[in-house]
N, C-alpha and C positions, 0 to 999 in steps of 0.2 A: 639711742639704738636700744630696743627692746631686747632683753635677753631670750634667748630660743625656748628657755623653759616657762616663759610669763604665761600664764593660762589664756590670757587674752589672745594669743595667736595659733591656739590649738581650735581645731574645728572638731565637732564632733563626730565620731565615727559613724559611716554609713552602716545600713544593716548589712551589706555584703563584707564590710570589713571587719564586723562584730564575729561574723561565722567563718569558720574554716572554709565550710563547703557552702556555696550559697545555696538557699533554698530554690529550687527552679520555680519561677513565677512570672507572669507576663507584666512587662515593664510599659509597653506602648503596642498600638493597634492602629494600622493606617490600612484599611481595606482587607487585602491578604497578606499586609506584610505584618507581621507581628515579631517584636523584640522580646527578647526574655533573658532573665538573669540564669546561667546554667552551670553546672558545675564542669570542673576541668576534663572529665570524661568524656563530654560531647564533643562529637568529630563532625565534620561536613557530611551531610547527605543523611545523619540521623534521621529516624523518623520522632516526631514529638507528637504527643495528644494534650490539646488545648483546652482549658477550662472544663466545666462539669459536664457539659456535651460531648466531650473529647473527641474535638475536631481534628483530625488528622493534618500533619504540616511535616517540612521536611528543613532541616538547616541548610542555610544557601550562604551564610557567612560568619564568622565568628571575630569579635573584636576583643579582646581580654575576657572579661567573665560574662559579656552579652553577647548572644547568638542572633541573628535575624533567621527567622523562619517564614518561608511562603506557606499559606494556609490553603488546603484544597477544599475547605467549604466556606459557604458564607459566615462571615465573623461578626454578623449582628448580636450583640448582647455579651460580646467579648468586652473587659476592661481590665486597665491595670491593676494587679493583685491576684488577679485569678490563677488559678493553678497552671503549670506546664510541667509535664511528664516525658522527658526523654527516654525512650525506649532501649536504648542502647546498641540498635541495629538500623542498618540502611532501610530506606523505604522498599518494601518487598511487596511480591505478590504471589497468591497461592497459584500454582501450574499443577492441572489433572486433567485427565481425560474427559471428565465431565464439563469441561468448558465446551467442547464442541455443541453447537445448537443453543449457546447462551447467549443472553445480550447484556452486557457489562457497563458501568461507568469508566471513568478515567482510570481509577484505583482497581477495576477488576471486581468490583463490588456487583452482586447480581441485581438487575433492574427488574426483573420479573414482577414483583409487587411493589413497584417504586410507584404506581398510579398514572396518569394520563402527561403529567409535567416531567417524567423521568428523573425524580430527583431522589437523591439519597440523603442521609447524614450520618455522622458518628463514624466509629472505627469500622473496620472490614467487617463485612457480614458473612456466615460460613454459608455458601450455597446449599440448595436444596441436595442433600445426599441422594446420588444416582447410583445403583451398583451395576458394576461391569464384571463380565466374564474373564477368568484368568486362567491361565494355561502355564504350567513351568516348564522351562526348557534347559534349567539346570538341577542338579540332584545337591544335596546337603554333602559337604566335603570335596566339592569342587572349587578350584580357585578362579578367580576373575580379576578381571583389570576394569579400570573406569571406562564407563561407556559399554562393558559387554552386556549383551543380552540376557536376563533373567527370566525372561515369560512374555508370552503374549496377551495382548489384551483385547477383547473384543467390543470393536465400535463400528461406527460407520465407515471409518479407515482403518486400515491395520496398523495398531498400536502396540510399542512393545514396553516393557518395565526393564530400566536401563540399572544398571550399576550407579552410584552417584559418582558425579565427576572428580570427587578429591577422594574417593575411597577404593582399593582394590584389596583383596585377601582372600580368605576362606569363606565358602559360604555355609553358616553353621545351622542355618534353618531356612526352608521355604515353604511357604504355604500348598497344600493341593489343589487342584483344581477346582474350580468354583465360583461362583458369583461373592463379589465382596465389594463394601464401598472404598470410596479412594483413600479414606484414613486410616483403614487397617493396614497392619504390618505384614508384609506377604513374604519378607525375605529378611537375613541379617548377614551382611557381608562386612568383615573384618570387625564386627561388634558392632556395627552400626545398623540401626532398623531401617529399612526401605519399605516404601510405600508408593502407591501410585502417586499421591499427591505430595508435592515438595514446594517449597519458597524458596524464592530467587529476587536478588535486588535487581530492581528495573534497570539501572544505569550501568549494570556490569554485564558486559556481553559473555554469553555462555562459551565456555573453551572448546577448540575442536582441534583434529590431528594436524589438518592442512586445508588449505585454501586451494581450490582447484580452478583450472580456467572455465570461466562459462561460454560453452561451446554448444550449447543444446538448446534448441527452440523452445519457445514458450508459447501454444498456440491460443492465441486469444478469441478466434472465430469472428474476429473484425478484420475483414478483408485491406483497409486502409493500413490498417497496423501490421497485419503479417506478412503482406507482400512488401508493403513500401520502408516501414520503419519497424521492423522484426526487433524483438526484446530477447534475449537469452534467458535461462534458468539460471537465477542468483545475480542477475544484473539490476540496475537502477532506470528508472524512468521519471521525467518531470512533464506534468500535462498542463502547462500556463495557458490561460483563457480567461478573458473578460466575462461579467455577468451575461449569461443568456446564450452562451457558445456550446453548451452542451458537456460541460466537465463532468458533472454527478451523473448523466445518462451515461456518458461513456464507462465510466469507472463501475457503475451498477452492471452493465452489461459484461465487461471483464470480470468481474466477481463472480456474475452467474455462469459464464460459458468457457471461462479457460480451462485448461486441462491441469491445472495444479492438483494436488491432493487436498489441501487444506489452505481455506480462505480467511484470513484476518481482516476484517473491514473497521477503520476507525474512523468515525465520522467527528473530526475534531472542529468544531465550532462552528457547523451547519445549521441550516434551519432545521428544527424540530420535524416539519412535515415532510421533508426528504428523508431524515431518518426514519422517520415511521413507514415510508413508502419500500424503502431498502427491506425493513424487516419483515414487513406484510408479502412482499413478493418474493423474498427468498422462501417463507414459510411455505408458499405455495409451488415453487416450481420443483420438478422431478429432477433427481440428479439423473442424468443420461448414463452414466456407468454404473450406478449401484441400483437404481429403480427407487430409492427411498427420497427422503426429501433433501433438497440441495443444502437447507439451512444446519442438517445434520453433520456436514464438516465445514461450518463456518463458525467463526467466533466474532461477534459484532460488540465493539467497544462504542457506545454513543455518548460525546460529550457535546451537546448540543449548544447552540448559541443563549440559552436560559440558563443553563447550568454553569458552576462557578468557575470562573475564569482561568485559575493556575491550574484546574485539573485538565485543562487542554495542554499545558507544557508536561504534565506526566504520561498524558494517554499514548502520545506516538512512543515514547520509550518503554511503556507497557505494551501495548502491539508488538514492537519488536520483540521483547522478551517473550511474548507466548509463541510467536513465528520461529524464535530460536528453538523454543522446547518441542517442537513440532517435528523440527528439522533435525533435531538430534536423533529422532527416531528413524530417521533415513526417509522423511518425507520432503517432497516439493511445495513449499508456501509462498502464496502472495500476500504480500502486507500492502493494504490499499490504505494511504492516509488523503483523505479529503476533508481541508486542505492544510497545507504546511504555512499559508500564509496567515491564518487565524493564529495557528500555534506561535508564530514568528510575531503578532499583534499581542499575545500575552506576553512574551518575553519583553516586549516592547515597553508593556506599561508596568510592569514588575520594576525593571529597571528604572525607570523613571522614579517610581516611589523611593528607590533604594538610593536614589540621588547619583547614580552613574553617569559620567559624560555621555552624552548622547553622540553616536557616530551617524552616517548619513541617513536622511529622513528619520530622526529620532530611534532608529533601532539599535540594540546595544553593541558594542564595539566588537564582543564573541558571536555575532549572530553568524559569520560564515564558518567559524570551527564548529558550533553546533549544529548545523547544516548538515555539515562534512562527517560530523560522527554518528549522525542518526543513517545517513546513505551508506556510511561504512558497515553497518551492520547487515546489509545485504552481501551474500556471496554463497557460492556453490562449493560446497566444504566437503571433507572426509571425516568422518565424526570419530570420536574416539573409540568407538567400538566398530569402526572399519568400514562401515557403510557410506553411502553418498547422498547427500540430503540439500536443498538448496531454500533460500529466502532471496524472493525478487521483491524490490521495494517499489510501489509506483505512487508518487504525490502529486497531488494537484496544488496547482499555484493558482491565487485570484489576483492577477496584479490591477490595483485600482486603476480604473479607465482604460484596461488594455495595455498599459504601458509597460512593456517588457524591458527596461532598463532600470526599474525600481530595485533596490536591493534584495528583497527575497527569490525574484526571479532570475535577477544576473548572477547571485552566487549559486543558485541551485542549478543550473545552466553549466557551471563549471565542474559540478560533482557528479553529474550523472551521465551514464553512456546513452540514453536514449532521450529525445524531446519530441513529444506530440503536440505542437503548437496549434492551438484552435483559432479558426479563424472568423472574424464577427460575420463578414462579409458571405462566407458558405453557410454559416448557420442561418442568417437572415433569409438566405435563399432556399433554405430547408433541406438544405445538403446534409446527410448526416451519414456517418461521424463526419463534422468539421474539422477535419485533420487538414492543415495546410501542408501540401507537398512542396512548397518553396520555402517555409520558415521551420520545418523539421529536420530532424538527423537521427541516424543510427549507428553508434560506433561499434554495434555489434554483428553489422550486416554481412562483413568480410568474413567472420567465424561461422556463421550461421550457413553461408554458401558453401562451406567444406562440409558440414553438417549436412545439408540436404543433397550434396553429393555422394556422401557415403552411405545417405538413406536411397539411393536411388534415383533420383531427382537432379543431374548435372545443368539442365538448364533453367533452373530457377533463378540463379545470379544473372544469367543473361537476360531473362525476361523482367525481371525485376528492373533493370538498367534501363532497357528499352521503353516500359511503361514510364520512367522517369523523365525520359528524354523526351517524349511524345507529348507528356503533360507539359514539360518545359517550354517545348515550341508552341505549344496552343496557346499558352500564356503570354508569350511574346507577341503572337501574332493579334491577341484579342484587342490591345488598344489600337494598334493598327486596321482593324476591322471596322472599330468605332469610328475611326477619322474618315476611311475613305470608303468603306463598305466591302462585302465580301468578294463581289463581282470584281472589282479591282485587283485583287491579288491572282498571281499564276495558280494554274490547275493544282500543282503538287501542295502548294501552300494552302490552299482552299481544302485539300484532302487532310493537312496536318489539323486544320481548325476542327473538321467531321470528327478524326482520331481522337482529337481532346475531349468531344462532347461524347462520343461512344465509350472511353475510359471512364469518364466520369460518371456517366448515368447507367450505364451496364456492369461496370466491373468495381469502382470505389465507392459508389453511393449504397447504403445499407440502410435497410427500416429496422429500427429498434422494437417495433410493434409488430411486425410481421411474423407469425409461425413459422413460415419458410424461411424467412431471412435475416430474422434475428440473430442466427449462429450460422457461421458459413465454415464446413468442415475442411482441411486440407484438400481433399480431393474436388470439391466443388470450387472453390478457389482457383485450384491450377485447372479446371477444367473452363471457368469463365476468361481467365488471363488468355489459354490457348486459343479458345474462340474469338475473341474481341482482336487479339493481334492478327489470327489469320484472316478475319474480315477486313483489317486495316491494311495488310499487306495486299490483298486481292484488290482493293481500291488504289492505291498505289500503282500496282501493275497495271491497271487499266488505262489511269490517267498517262502514264508513261509510253503506252502502246497508241495513244492517240485518241481517248475515249474523251468526251467532253465532261468538265466536272459537273455541270449542270445536270446531267445525266447519272452522275454515279451519285450526287446529294440527294436526288429525286427518288430514289430507291428507298422502298419502306424497311427499316431497320426496325421495326416494333418489336418482332420475336426475337430479337437479339436483347434490346432493352428490357422486354419482361422476363428473360430467362431465368434470373436470380429469384424470381417472386414463382416463376413456374416449377422452378425445382425445388425439392426438399431441402433440408440443412445439408445432407450428406449425398445427395443424387446429382450425377453427371449427366445421365443420358436426356433431359430434356434440354441442357445446355448444348450438347452435342447437336441433338434434332434443330435448334432455333440457329445454330451456325450453319448448318446445311440448307436450310430455308432461305436465309441471307445469300448465300455463296451463290444459289440457284439463283435468286431474282438478280443478283450482279451479273451472272452469265448472260441474262436476257436482255439486261439493259447493254450490255457490250456490243 
C-alpha cells in the first residue's frame, strides 16, 4: 500500500483550488448555455455579463463553484477562458414614464436604432432622454408612506411619482414644478432619492396592499368576446388556435380598441413582419379617448423569431414588470403575450441543453408552475398608496396542428379565467373573429352580470344566455340539416336554424378592416343584441300562430345583416331602423 504522503498519489491543484476566490471566467459554451467559474457570493438569478462584448446573462443553476448562465444574446465568439462578471444583483429593467410609445427588446433595451432586423447586442442601453412635466403634490417636511403620491407626471395618460415601495418617512426635499428628465432627482424621502426612473427585478412581483375581486368588465370592442365570453379587469385569458385562425389579428384588435389605460404588447417569438405591422398600425391609429396617437399609451416589447431564443424567456417577465409599474399608479393595464407557446419552446430547448429529464413532449417538468407564476401576476389590486389598479393578462397559445391536448394548452386552460378558443372552420369560412362558442368559456361572466346590473343593464345576463342557447341549438341542427335537408325539419326548428344564421352574420361576425365595425361600443353591441333577438322572437311567434316556415325564411333580412356596417362604432339609430324595417316585412309575410 502506498503511503498517503507519497507524491505519486497527489494531483496538481486546479486553478480554482489554488485561489481562495475563483476568478470568474467562462468554462463551457453550448449555445445560450454558458458555464462559468464563480465566487461564492453569486446567487440564483443574478445578472452576469460575458466576454469582451459584455453579453447579458442570468444565473439559473449553481453547482459548487460553477454556475450555469442562460445568455440573452448570440454567443458566437465566446470561448472558455473569456471573462464573466457577476453584477451582484438580479436581472432588472429600467422603469420610467418614457417607456410609453417605445419599442424594446426582451430586456427592455430600446430598438429605435436597431435597424431592420431589430437586433441589439451588449449591455442595456440608456434610452433617449425625454423630459416630462412634474407637478409636486407634497411639500418638504411632510411624512409619507410607501406608495404615497409625491407628484403628478404629465404624459399621454395620468402618471404619478410614488414613494418607493420599501421606504417611508419625511420628505426632506421636493423639486418645483417643471420639465425634468426621468433620471433627475425629484424628491428625497427618508434619506432616499426618488426619480421618475427606477430599477426593478423582472422576476419579483411588485408589492400591493391587497388583491381585490375582479368584477368590472374590460370592454374589448369585439362583440363575440364582450357578449359571450367577457373578461374582467385583472383577470386572465388564453387564446388557443392553430395556424391561420386569426390569433394575432384578434390580439391586435384588442390592443387597439380595449378601454385599458396602458397596453403592454409582448411579441414573443412571432414573425417579424407581424410585429412590424403592429408597430406601424399603432403609430397611425388615433386614441379615441385622448385624440393623440394610440402608440403613446402602448409599450411594445418585440422579441421576434430571428432574435436570441432565450430573450423570449425573459420577455414575458419583463412585460409583467412593466405592467405592474403602471398598475401601481392606479391604472388599468392589459398585458398581451403573443405567444406563450414560443416562450415554452425556449424553456424546452434550454432545459434540454442543461440535461434535465424531459416531461411530456420534451417540455421541462416545471412548465406548469412557470405558466402559473406568469398568469398569477394578473390581478385587480389596491396599491400601497390606496388607489385601485389592475393587470389583465391575455396570452396566445399556438398548439401544433391545433391539438389542444398538448402540454402548453392543457396547462394554460387550468390557470386562466377565460378561454377564447379559435375555430379553424370558422376562420376558413372567413368568419372573424373565429371564436368558437362551443369550445370557449368565461368564468368571469357571473361577476360581470352583477356589474352590468349595477350599471343599469339587468337584462345583459339573460340576453347572453339566450344567444348562447340559440347558437348551440343551431349547431345541433346543422348536422341534421346536412343529412335530411332543411325542409324535413319542423317549422320551429327551421326557425332555430334561421336564428343561428342571423346571430352569426348580424351580431357575432365583425370586420377588423371596416372603419364602422372594427370596434363595437357597448351601446352598439346592446342595440344589435336587442334587434336580432326581437326579430328572432317575432319569427317564432309567426310559426307558432300558423305561419309557414317557407314564408318566414323568404323574408329579406338584409337590412339587419348589414346594420353592423351601416352603423358607426357607437351608433344605435341605424340598428334600430334596420330592426323596424325587418319587423315590418315580417308583418307583411304573416
